[in-house]
C-alpha positions as CSV (number, residue, x, y, z in Angstrom):
1,X,-16.6,-87.8,-30.1
2,X,-12.8,-87.3,-30.3
3,X,-11.2,-85.1,-27.6
4,X,-8.4,-82.8,-28.5
5,X,-5.3,-83.4,-26.3
6,X,-4.7,-80.4,-24.1
7,X,-1.3,-79.4,-22.8
8,X,-0.8,-79.2,-19.1
9,X,-0.5,-75.7,-17.7
10,X,3.2,-76.0,-17.1
11,X,3.8,-77.0,-20.8
12,X,2.7,-73.6,-22.2
13,X,5.3,-71.0,-22.9
14,X,4.5,-67.8,-21.0
15,X,5.2,-64.4,-22.6
16,X,6.5,-61.6,-20.4
17,X,4.1,-58.9,-19.4
18,X,5.0,-55.3,-19.2
19,X,3.4,-52.0,-18.4
20,X,4.1,-48.9,-20.5
21,X,3.0,-45.5,-19.2
22,X,2.1,-42.4,-21.2
23,X,2.5,-39.5,-18.6
24,X,0.9,-36.3,-19.8
25,X,1.6,-33.0,-18.2
26,X,0.2,-29.5,-18.9
27,X,2.2,-26.3,-18.3
28,X,2.4,-22.9,-19.9
29,X,-0.4,-23.8,-22.3
30,X,1.5,-26.8,-23.6
31,X,0.5,-30.4,-23.4
32,X,3.6,-32.5,-22.9
33,X,4.6,-36.2,-22.5
34,X,7.4,-37.5,-20.2
35,X,10.0,-39.6,-21.9
36,X,13.1,-41.5,-20.6
37,X,16.4,-41.8,-22.4
38,X,17.5,-45.4,-22.0
39,X,20.9,-46.5,-20.6
40,X,20.7,-50.0,-21.9
41,X,19.9,-52.0,-25.0
42,X,17.6,-52.4,-26.7
43,X,17.2,-48.8,-27.9
44,X,20.2,-47.6,-25.9
45,X,20.3,-43.8,-25.8
46,X,16.8,-43.6,-27.4
47,X,13.7,-42.0,-26.0
48,X,11.0,-44.3,-24.7
49,X,7.9,-44.3,-22.5
50,X,8.6,-45.2,-18.9
51,X,7.8,-48.9,-18.4
52,X,8.6,-52.0,-16.5
53,X,7.9,-55.8,-16.3
54,X,5.0,-57.1,-14.2
55,X,6.4,-58.9,-11.1
56,X,4.7,-62.1,-9.8
57,X,3.4,-60.4,-6.7
58,X,2.0,-57.3,-8.5
59,X,-1.2,-56.2,-10.1
60,X,-0.9,-53.8,-13.2
61,X,-1.6,-50.9,-10.9
62,X,1.1,-52.0,-8.5
63,X,3.5,-52.0,-11.5
64,X,2.3,-48.5,-12.5
65,X,3.0,-47.2,-9.0
66,X,6.5,-48.8,-9.0
67,X,7.4,-47.3,-12.3
68,X,6.2,-43.8,-11.3
69,X,8.0,-44.1,-8.0
70,X,11.4,-45.6,-9.0
71,X,11.8,-44.2,-12.5
72,X,10.2,-40.8,-12.2
73,X,10.2,-40.0,-8.5
74,X,6.5,-39.4,-8.1
75,X,3.5,-40.9,-6.4
76,X,-0.3,-40.4,-6.0
77,X,-0.9,-39.9,-9.7
78,X,-4.1,-40.4,-11.7
79,X,-3.7,-43.4,-14.0
80,X,-6.1,-45.3,-16.2
81,X,-5.7,-48.4,-18.4
82,X,-5.5,-47.7,-22.1
83,X,-5.1,-50.9,-24.2
84,X,-3.0,-54.0,-24.7
85,X,-0.2,-54.3,-27.3
86,X,0.7,-57.8,-28.5
87,X,2.5,-57.5,-31.8
88,X,4.8,-60.4,-32.1
89,X,8.0,-58.3,-32.8
90,X,7.3,-55.4,-30.6
91,X,10.3,-56.1,-28.3
92,X,13.6,-57.5,-29.8
93,X,14.4,-59.3,-26.6
94,X,11.5,-61.8,-27.0
95,X,7.7,-62.2,-26.6
96,X,6.5,-59.3,-24.6
97,X,2.9,-58.2,-24.2
98,X,2.5,-54.6,-22.9
99,X,-0.5,-53.2,-21.2
100,X,-0.6,-49.4,-21.7
101,X,-1.7,-46.9,-19.1
102,X,-1.9,-43.1,-19.3
103,X,-1.2,-40.8,-16.4
104,X,-2.2,-37.1,-15.9
105,X,-0.2,-34.8,-13.7
106,X,0.4,-31.1,-13.0
107,X,4.1,-30.7,-13.4
108,X,4.1,-27.9,-10.9
109,X,3.2,-30.4,-8.2
110,X,6.1,-32.8,-8.9
111,X,9.8,-32.7,-9.2
112,X,10.6,-35.4,-11.8
113,X,13.7,-37.4,-11.0
114,X,15.2,-39.9,-13.4
115,X,15.8,-43.4,-12.0
116,X,19.1,-45.4,-12.2
117,X,18.2,-47.0,-15.5
118,X,17.8,-43.8,-17.5
119,X,20.3,-41.3,-18.9
120,X,17.7,-38.5,-18.6
121,X,14.0,-37.8,-18.2
122,X,12.5,-34.9,-20.1
123,X,9.1,-33.3,-21.0
124,X,8.4,-33.1,-24.8
125,X,5.7,-31.1,-26.5
126,X,3.2,-33.7,-27.8
127,X,3.5,-32.1,-31.2
128,X,7.3,-32.2,-31.3
129,X,8.3,-35.7,-30.3
130,X,11.7,-37.3,-31.0
131,X,12.0,-40.8,-32.5
132,X,10.9,-43.4,-30.0
133,X,12.0,-46.9,-29.3
134,X,9.8,-50.1,-29.4
135,X,6.2,-49.4,-30.5
136,X,6.0,-46.5,-28.1
137,X,5.0,-43.9,-30.7
138,X,1.8,-46.0,-31.4
139,X,1.1,-46.3,-27.7
140,X,1.5,-42.6,-27.3
141,X,-0.8,-41.8,-30.2
142,X,-3.6,-44.0,-28.9
143,X,-3.3,-42.4,-25.4
144,X,-3.6,-38.9,-26.9
145,X,-6.7,-40.0,-28.8
146,X,-8.2,-41.4,-25.6
147,X,-7.4,-38.2,-23.7
148,X,-9.0,-36.0,-26.4
149,X,-12.1,-38.2,-26.4
150,X,-12.4,-38.5,-22.7
151,X,-12.0,-34.9,-21.7
152,X,-15.3,-34.1,-23.5
153,X,-17.3,-36.3,-21.1
154,X,-15.2,-36.9,-18.0
155,X,-13.5,-34.4,-15.8
156,X,-10.0,-35.9,-16.1
157,X,-8.6,-32.7,-17.4
158,X,-8.7,-31.2,-14.0
159,X,-5.8,-33.4,-13.0
160,X,-3.7,-31.2,-15.2
161,X,-4.6,-27.8,-13.6
162,X,-4.0,-26.2,-10.3
163,X,-6.7,-26.7,-7.7
164,X,-8.0,-23.2,-8.3
165,X,-8.3,-21.9,-11.9
166,X,-10.1,-19.4,-14.1
167,X,-12.6,-20.3,-16.9
168,X,-10.0,-18.8,-19.3
169,X,-7.4,-21.2,-18.0
170,X,-9.8,-24.1,-18.4
171,X,-10.8,-23.0,-21.9
172,X,-7.1,-22.8,-22.9
173,X,-6.6,-26.4,-21.6
174,X,-9.4,-27.7,-23.8
175,X,-8.1,-25.9,-26.8
176,X,-4.6,-27.2,-26.2
177,X,-5.6,-30.8,-25.8
178,X,-8.2,-30.9,-28.6
179,X,-6.0,-28.8,-30.9
180,X,-9.0,-26.8,-32.1
181,X,-10.5,-23.3,-31.6
182,X,-13.5,-23.3,-29.2
183,X,-15.9,-20.4,-28.9
184,X,-15.3,-18.8,-25.5
185,X,-18.9,-17.8,-24.8
186,X,-20.3,-21.2,-25.7
187,X,-17.6,-22.9,-23.7
188,X,-18.3,-20.9,-20.6
189,X,-22.0,-21.5,-20.8
190,X,-21.6,-25.3,-21.4
191,X,-19.2,-25.6,-18.5
192,X,-21.3,-23.7,-16.0
193,X,-24.6,-25.3,-17.2
194,X,-23.1,-28.7,-16.6
195,X,-22.1,-27.7,-13.0
196,X,-18.7,-28.7,-14.1
197,X,-17.0,-26.2,-11.8
198,X,-17.9,-24.3,-8.6
199,X,-17.3,-20.6,-8.1
200,X,-15.1,-20.1,-5.0
201,X,-16.0,-16.4,-4.6
202,X,-12.3,-15.6,-4.9
203,X,-10.5,-13.7,-7.7
204,X,-7.1,-14.1,-9.4
205,X,-4.9,-11.3,-8.1
206,X,-1.9,-9.7,-9.8
207,X,-3.3,-9.5,-13.3
208,X,-3.2,-6.0,-14.9
209,X,-6.7,-4.3,-15.1
210,X,-8.7,-7.5,-14.4
211,X,-9.4,-9.9,-11.6
212,X,-11.1,-13.0,-13.0
213,X,-13.1,-15.3,-10.8
214,X,-11.5,-18.5,-9.5
215,X,-13.2,-21.9,-9.8
216,X,-12.6,-25.4,-8.5
217,X,-13.6,-28.7,-9.8
218,X,-17.0,-30.0,-8.7
219,X,-16.0,-33.4,-7.3
220,X,-19.6,-34.6,-7.0
221,X,-19.6,-35.0,-10.7
222,X,-17.4,-38.1,-10.2
223,X,-20.5,-39.8,-8.7
224,X,-22.8,-39.6,-11.8
225,X,-22.4,-39.6,-15.6
226,X,-22.6,-36.4,-17.6
227,X,-22.0,-35.3,-21.1
228,X,-20.6,-32.0,-22.3
229,X,-20.2,-31.2,-26.0
230,X,-17.6,-28.6,-26.9
231,X,-18.6,-26.7,-30.1
232,X,-15.9,-25.4,-32.4
233,X,-16.1,-22.0,-34.1
């Protein structure tokens, strides 16, 4: 039996590895994504997702944390791996494989600060995006699809809300992310039947003629699987 000659490890060319982050935020009933305006080529003065190259002493999550800290001025953010992107021509500088992650934040909890490698950092409505460099539009679209799917069976959406919220505010979040109309009564019943939220016994003050009940996320749901189906009208 003939053996195929194998190269030694050091003889293989190694592509660069990068992490690109899709940072979602929710404010004023709008789902937005955070983009950077690049100072340098390639795609100088264009909008892109925040990203960075993996260092030899880092894991992917370490790289995510470094990007969030140095390019956006934030820490302690929910992140989850999305997908890998390996098109041969995705970066004009050379062979670069990107691992996509998405992050969910409540913009009210963070003051976003652009790092030294960006002209600007800005929130954009997910339905009104500018042209984007690299293949970042495709990465964003896949992240949005993942969020729309996951929010129906996993409580990730609560990362986007204040700690205390009303059922109406939660309902508005779901309608905004899914971009559909959801029957209010069915939504409320499904959420409460699933023990998705816990009534705090407090009420939202300062609203004219009404004081809706305040809820918080039931963190015990993280410990077991659950399914919640959201019916449209």
